[in-house]
N, C-alpha and C positions, 0 to 999 in steps of 0.2 A: 819194118820201119822202126828205128830207134829215135825217140824224142829226146833231144838234148836241150835242157832248160837252163837258162842262165840269166843273170841280170848285169853282168860285167865280164868281159873276156880277159882273164888274167893269164899268166904264163901257163899254168896247169891246163886251163881250158883249151888254149891254143894247141898244146902238145897232144892232148887226147883227141881233139877234133881232127887234127892232121893225120894222126895214126889211124883213126877210124876211116877217114876218107881214103888213105893209102891202102887200107884193107878192103876197100869197095863196099863198105857198110852204108846203106842208105840212111841218111840222117834228116830229121826234121828239126831244124834249129829254131828254138823259141825263146825270144826275149821276154821274160816274165813281166817286165815293166810295160810292155806294149801288148800283152795278150790277156785280156780279161777271161775269167773262167765262169762258165754257166753253171750255177749251183742247182738249178731246177730243170735242167734239160740235158740233152746229149752233148758230150764234149766233142770238139772237132779235132780229135787225135785218136790214133790207134797204135797199139803196140806198147812196149815198156818205155819207161822214162828214166833218164839219169838226171838228177837235179843238182846243179852246181851253182846255186845262187849264193852270192856273198851275204845277202840279207837273210838272217835266220828266220825272220817272220815270213818272207816269201817262201822259203823252203818248207816251213810248217804248213802254210796254206796249200801250196801245190801238192805236197805229199799226201795230206789228209784228203783233199778233194779228189785227186786222181785215184787214190786207193778206194775211196767211196764209190767211184765209178768202175771199179774192177781192174784198174790199170796198175801194174806192178811198178813200184818206184824204187830207185836206188839213189839215196838211201830211203829207208822206210820212215813213215811218220813217227814211229816209236823211237827210232834212232835220232832223228832231228829234234824231237821233243825232249828227250832225256839228255843227250849229249850237248844240246844247245844251251843248257842251263847248268852251271857248275854245281849249284845246290842239289838239283835233281840227280846229277851224275854221282856226286858223293854219296847221297842217300841210297841210290840204286846199287852202287858198288858195295857199300857196307852191308846192305840187306842181303846181298848174295855172297858174302864171305870173302870179299876181295880186300886185301890190306890197302888202306888208303889213309892219308894224314888225318889226325884229329882236327875236326872242323865244327864250327858252329855258324849259324846264321841268326843275326839279330835284326830288329826292326825299328830301332831308334838309336840315335847317337849315344845316349847315356848307357843303354843296355849293351851296345857294342863295346864301349870302353870297359864296362864291368866284365863282360865276357872275356875280353883280351887280358885283363888283369887276373881273372880266375884261371885262364889257360896258362898264363906265364909268358912273358916276353922272351925272345922276339916272336912276333906273329906276322903272318902275311895277309894283307887285305887285298881282295880281288873283287872286281865287279862280277856278279853272278853270270852275266852274259858279256860276250866280247872276246876279242882275240888280239894277237900280236903283242901281248904284254902291256897293253895300254891300261893305265890307271892302277897297275899292280904296285903295291907299296910294302916294303919291309919295315915293320913298325917295331922300334926297340924299347919304347917306354911310354908312359901314360901321356906325357906332353905331346909326343909325336902322334899318338892315337887320337887325341883331341883335335889336333890340327887336321889330320887326314880325314877323320870322320866328319868334321865340320865342313870341309871342302866337298865331301861327297853329298852332304845335305844340300849344297847349293846347285849341284849339277846333275844329280841322279835321283833315282827313287830311294826311299828310305829302307833299303835292305843292305846288310853288311855281312858279306861272306868272309869269314875269318878262319885261317888255318894256322895250326902250330907250325913254326918253321922247322923244316926237316934238315938235320945235319947230313950232308951228302958230299961226295966228291964234286968238283966244280963242273959238273955235267949232269944231264939227265938222258933218258933213253926215249926215243920215238920209234915206234913200230908201225909200219904202214901195212894194213890188212886189206887184201883184195879178194872178195869172194870167200872169206873165211880162211885164207891162206896168208902166210907172211910173205909180203913182196919185198920189204926192206926193213932193216933195223939199223939205227944210227945213234951214235952219241952226239949230243948237242952240247958244246962247251960254252961257258960264259964268255962274254966279250969283256968290256971294261967294267961291268957291274956284276951282280949276282944272278941276273936273269939269263936263261939259256936260249931265248928266242932268237932264231937266225935273222928275223926281221930287224933285231936290235944289234946285230953285228957278231953274233956267236959263230963259232966254227964247227965243222962237222966231220965225223969219220965213221966208218962202218963199226957196228957194235956186234959183238959175239955173245949171244944169249946162251946161258946154261940150260940144263934140262928143267930145273925148277922155274926159272924165269920164263921159259917158253911155255910151260904148262899154265902159268898165271895169265900170260898174254892170250893164249888160246881160250881160256875160260872166259875172259872178258869179251873176246870176240864172239864166242858162242852166245853170251848173254844178249848181245845186240843183234845177232843174226847176220847172215851174209850181206855184204855191202862193201863200201869203200870208206874205211875209217882210219884214223890215227889214234894210237894208244900211247900216252905219255906216262912214264914211270921214273922212279928215282931209286938209287941204291942207298939204303939207309942201314943204320945199326939194327933196325927191326925187320930187315929183309927188304925184298923188292916191293916197292910201294907205288901203286897206280894212283895218279892224281888228276888225270884229265883224259877225256875221250873227245876226239874231233870228228864232227859229222861232215865237215867240208875240209878234208885234210889237204894241206899244201905239201908238195913234194919237190919243189924246185931245189931246196937245200939238199935233200937226200939224193937228188939226181946228180949232184956234183960228184958223188962217189959211185952211184949205181948207173950212171948214164941214162939211156932210154929204156932200161929194163922195167921200171915201174910203169911208165906210159904203156909199154907193150902188154904188161900184165893186165892193166885196166882195160885196154881195148879188147884183149882176148876174152876177158870176163864179160864185158858189156855186149859183145857181138853174139854171145850164146844165151842172153836173157830171153825168156819167153813170157 
């Protein structure tokens, strides 16, 4: 029995569920919003669990609690915990010798402005958590920094994740890893702006990775362990630079060029979990 845990059924979840059902895999579909977890007694589920919650917090709780009861989860608590927070991800990549953009995290508006000036404009401000390119800002001077950081004060916690802007082609690279193997690699091109998020209108094509790029991707994958993740990287003057890891990777855009290959890879991986 494979437990499939979700809180919203997006395109990716639909595809994987359909493929697993077509492969005659017995599924226990669990809506995390409607399924309380017993912390001090036996859980009412058996077998491994794939966690596809949009809520990062639900993914953290489910992965930790299920693992504590001896249930294998995909992804693991470690992956959800680190990849779900950009500050943790950057620190983890740097610690393990992966080339990643120069980054600081500040904890007040004034120190964020000072850190940006010390780093040198332009810089990129991102929420430490979140996806789809929301609230990400390219900051070009101190006036813009004060405006953006003041707005952040009003709507979010007082943390400021700030990266040095990386000069790159108008694209980045996303690699989808399934069970420690490359399932797909794509270039994501900018739409009308500088962001490459397909959610914001960017276009996609297959990417061809060289030996060195492949080695870097595989090293990052090994650091997180087998699972289903997305690794985002940029081609820069300083070499291949990894800037993000996705613990609930979306692959609708990549499927434009890979068809149902990614879905089949995921289903094949999940049906052999134990």
